[in-house]
N, C-alpha and C positions, 0 to 999 in steps of 0.2 A: 855524123848523122845529119842529114839535111834538116833544115828548119821545119819544113812542112811535115816531114816524117816524125820529127820530135814532138811537134804539136799534136799530131794525130795519135801518137803513142800516149801522151799525157792525158788527152781526152778519153781515150780508150781505157787507160788504167784507172782514171778517175771514176768512170762509169762502173767498171768491174769492182772497184773498191766500195763504191756506194751500195751496190747490190750485195756485196759480201757483208757489209755492216748491217744492211737491212735484214739479211738472213740470220746474222748473229744476234741482233736485237730481238727478232721474232722468237728465236730459241730461248733467249733469256726470259721473255714474257711467259712462255708456256712451261718453263721449268720452275717458275717462282709461283708458289701457291698464293702468296699474299697479293701479288700483282694480278693474278687471275681473278681473285675476289674483287679487286677494284675495277678491273677492266671489263669483267663479264657479269659476275654475280650481282654486284651493287647496281650498275646501270640497268640491268634487266629486272632485278627484283624490287628496287626502291620505287620506281614509277608505279608498279603494280600495288605495292604496299600503300603508298600515299593515295592512290586513286581509290583503293578499297576503303580506306579510312574516311575519305571525304565524299564518297560516291553518293551518299544520301542528299548532298547539296544543301538542304535546309533542315531545320529542326521542326518536328511536328509534335503536338501534344506536350509542349513545355508546361511543367507543373506550376500552377499559380494558386495562391491562397488569397481570399477576399476578407477584408475587415469591413463589415457593413454596419456603421453606426447610425445610418439613416433608417434602415429597415422599412423601406418604402417600395411601392410598385416600380418606380423608375430605377431605383438601385438594383432591384432584383432583375428587371428587364435588361439593364446594362450588363449585369453579371451573366445572365443567360446567353446574351448575344456574344459576349467574349468567349464563353465556353463553347459556343457553337462554331467558332472559327477553327480551321484545321490545325492551326499552329499552337493553340493554348488549350490546356485542360485545367479547369478549376477543381481542385481536389478537396477544398474545405472552405467554409465560411466561418470565420472566427468572431468572437465577441470583442476582443481587444487586440492591440498591437503586440503586446508581450507574447501572447500565444502564437501569433503569426511569426514573430522574430524567432521563437524557439523552433518552429518548423523549418525556417531558413537555416538556422544553425545546424539542425540535424539533417539537412539536405533532402528533406521531404518535399520541399518546394523551392523555387528559384526566383519568385517574384511575389510582391504584395500589392494588391489593388485596394485602396482605402477610400471609402465613402464617408465624408464627414456628416455630422448630425443634421446640418442645414442643407444638405444636398438637394432633396426634393422640394423643400420649402423655397429655396432660392430660385429654382427653376420655375415654379408656379407663380412666383412674384415677378418673373421676367428679369431676374438678376443673373449675372454670370456666376458660375460655380466652378470649383476645381476638384478634380479626382486625382490625387497623387498616386504615382506609380513608383514603387521601390523595387529595384532589381539587384540580384546577385551578379556583380560585374566580373566574376571569375570566368564567365563565358559570354562573349558578345553575341553569340547566336541566340541565346535565351533572351537577352535584352532586345534584340531586333524583333523576335517573335512577339514579345509582350507589347512593345511600343507600337508596332504596326497594327496589331489587333485592337488595342485600346483606342488608338487614334481613329481607325476606320469606324469603330462602333460609335465613338463620340460624335463624329461627323454625321453619320446616318441618323442617330437619335436627335441630334440638334436640328437637322432638316425637318424631321417630323414634328418637333415641338414648335418650330416657327410656322409650320403649316397650320397647326391647330390654333395658333394665336391670331390667325387671319381668317376667321370663318366666313366672312362675307366676300372674300376675294374670288375673282374668276380663276380658271385653271392657269391661264397665262400669267396672271399676277402672282399666283402661288408659285409657279415655276421660277419666276424672276426673283421672288422673295427668298425662296428656299435655296436656289442655285443661281445667283446672279452672274457668276463667272464659271461656266462649266469647265471642268478639267478632266484630263485623261492621262493616266500614267502609262507610259510605254517603256518597257525595259529593253534596251538595245545591247547587243553583244553578249548578254547574259540573261536569257529569257527566264530562267528559274530563280534569279537573284541568289544563286548558289555560291557556296564557298569554294568548291572544287573548280568551277569554271574560270575563276579569276586567279586562284593561287597555284593550282597544280601545274599549269603550263610554265609558270616561272620556276617552279621547283625542278621540272624536267630539264630546263635549260641549264640551271645551276648544277645539276647532277653531272652533266657532261664536263664542265670545268673542274669540279671538285675531284671527280674520279681520275681525271687526267693528271691533276696536280699530285694526288696521293700515289697513283700508280707509277708515274715517271719519277717522282721523288724517291719512291722506294727502290726503283731500279738504280738510280744514281747512288743512293746510300749503299746498296748492296755491292755495286761496282767498286766503291772505295774500300769496303770491308774486305773484299776478296783480293784486291790488288795489293801486291807486296809494297808498292810505293804509296798506297792510299791515294791513288790518282783516279780521276773520273774516266780516263781513257786507258784501255788495256795496252800492254806492250805487244804491238803488232805493226808491221809495215803498212797494213791496210788502213790503219787509223792515223796516218801522217797528215792528211789534209783536213782542214777545218770544215770546208763546205761539204765534203763527202761524208764526214761524220754527222753533221747536222742534218743533211738531206737524207742520209741512210736511216738514221733513227726516226726522224719525223715521218718518213714513208711507212714505217711499221705502224705507228700510231694512227696515221690517216686511214690505212686500210682496215684496221680494227674498228675505228670509230665511225666509219661510213655505215657499217652494220648497226652499231649502237645508236647512231642518230636516226636511222630509219625506224628502229624500234621505239625510240623515245618520243619522236615528234610526229610519227605517222600511225604506228600500230596501236600504242597505248591509248591515245585520245580516241581512236576509233572504237576500241574495246569498251570504253567507258562513256561514250557519247559526249565527249568534251567538245567545246566549240572548235570547228575547223572550217573557217570560211576563207582562209587565205589561199592564194594560187600556189600550187605545189612548186612550180618553177621559181616563183618569187622566194618561197621559203628556202629552196635549195640554194639559190644564189646568195641569200642572206646568211645561211649557215656556213657557207664556204669560208668567208673571212673569219667568222666566229671560231670555227674549228682550228684554222691556222693560228689565230691569236691565242687560243687556249693551249695548243700544243707547244708553241714557242715560249709562252709564259711559263708553262710547267717545266720545260727544258732549262729555262733561265734559273728558276728556283732550285732545280735539282742540282745545280752546280754548287749550292751551299749546303747540301745534305751530307753529313759525315757518317751517318749510319742509317739503316733501313727503318728504324723506329721514329726518326726525327720528323718525317712528314706528318705522321698521325698526331704527334704532340703539338706541331706548329699550325696545322691547317684545318683539322677537323672542326674545331670550335668556330672557325670563321664563317661557316655556312649560314648560320642564323643572321650574323652581322651583314653579310653580303646580300641576303634576301631583303633585309630592311632597307639598306642604303640603295638598293636598285630602284626604289620608288614604286613598288607594287603593293607590298603589305602595309606600307606606310606612305602617305602622300609625298611625292617628290618635292612639292613646294614647302612642306613642313620640315624638310631635312636641312640642317645648317649648311651654308656654302662650303665650309671646310670638308664636311663629310661627303658632299656631292663630288668635290674634287678627288677625294680619296677613292670614292666609288669608281671613278673613271680610270683608275689605275688597274682595274680588273676587267677582263673581257665580259664578265657576267652582267655588268651594269648596262652597257649599250646592247648587249645580246638579249637580255630579258626584255628591255623596253621595246626594242625593235621587233622581236619575235611576237610578243603579245599583240602589238598593233597590227602586224600582218596576219597572224593566225586567228584573232578573235574579231577584228573589225575590217579585215580585207584590204589593208593598206598596201600600196604599191611601193616599189623601191624608191621612187621619187619622193614619197611621203615619209620615208624613214631614212632619207639620204644622210642625215646627221649621224645616226647610229651606224649606218653602213660604212661611211667614210672613217668613223672613229675606229671601227673594228679593223679595217685595213691598215690604218696608222698604227694601231696596237700590234698587229701582226708583224709589220715592218720593224717597229722598235724592238720588240722582243726577239725577233729573228737576229737582229744585229747584236743584241745583248747575249743571246745564246752562242753566237759565233765568237764573240769576245771571250766568253767563259771557256769554251772548248779550245780556242786558240791558246789561251793561257795554260790550260791543262796539258795540251800537246807539247808546248815548249818546256813546261816543267818536267814532263816525262823524258824529253830528249836530253835535258841537262843531267838528269840522273843516269841516263844511259851513257852519255859521254864521260861522266865522272867515273862510272864503273869500268869503262874501256881504258881510261887513263890509269886507274888503279891496277 
């Protein structure tokens, strides 16, 4: 056979084997109920579940109890204004701290505002006073509601008291005295100061990686359980080439997760009015290396799965850890360097950081070039590792076949 004909035959056979493996893997996906749950039910249901849970964005009418030892007009006015804010509801005014603590223990309230005996007297004497705020820190949303409401009321009441202490001043002098440095708070990228707007997009990206790892890991474990040689690659001449096996399997996952990605990053945020200011083409170009990195990362890990239950035991618990070390729910600067390095072993870390900057602040690819290049590097590294693992499995299978022929 001529060389050019042989080369043409090898290329043709490689393409045919790749599509055979693709069809075979697609059948394996749709025959396995567990994989269907991870590939379809979880990525389609979890984003809805999380979005429904956090859809209110902020807490309103957080229950607070007041301990008013001052029993003065100013303390009652302070209490009235705090209660008038949309985020706080004063449910009771207690006579002492012990009664207020009991209400916190019984979860009837989640915060205590305490007015000391000298509160009104100190203000009338022109002295600084303190209004302690005690919060149940089991929920940071309650703490945020109490702190912002009390702070805003104290600032407004303080301005009015300074104005009354300068009765002979002109309007301009009063304005300078009361508000010497005017300030304006402008919330960018998260206009509602809501929990869902900053956390749910990160969860959506993490769901893509975790479901791929669990689904592909389960497929790998199932393949070893069913294979008489406990090998990752079945006994078939179509599975003799490393590249055709890796490309054929990855093509299956890419086609499935194109639909999943559209649902996760486009449809769900639209349904719940989550921030979407990024350019769609930029998001698409960024998600491409992220999807490749997640697929090859999952294929690499699947090579170590000996049974179908192993992925759930090994990887389910990592979701919370990966969310923390991604630098979203916890500041990136506060994460120790060691864990930052560990985080970049997973596609989710650069994927979450880059996607949030694009989707919520309108960043371009040039502005997330570090994350973008990191994802391509990860995709390349894990592709090579996946090829090594499957090459080892193919050689191992051939050795068993040759041994059986000799026997």
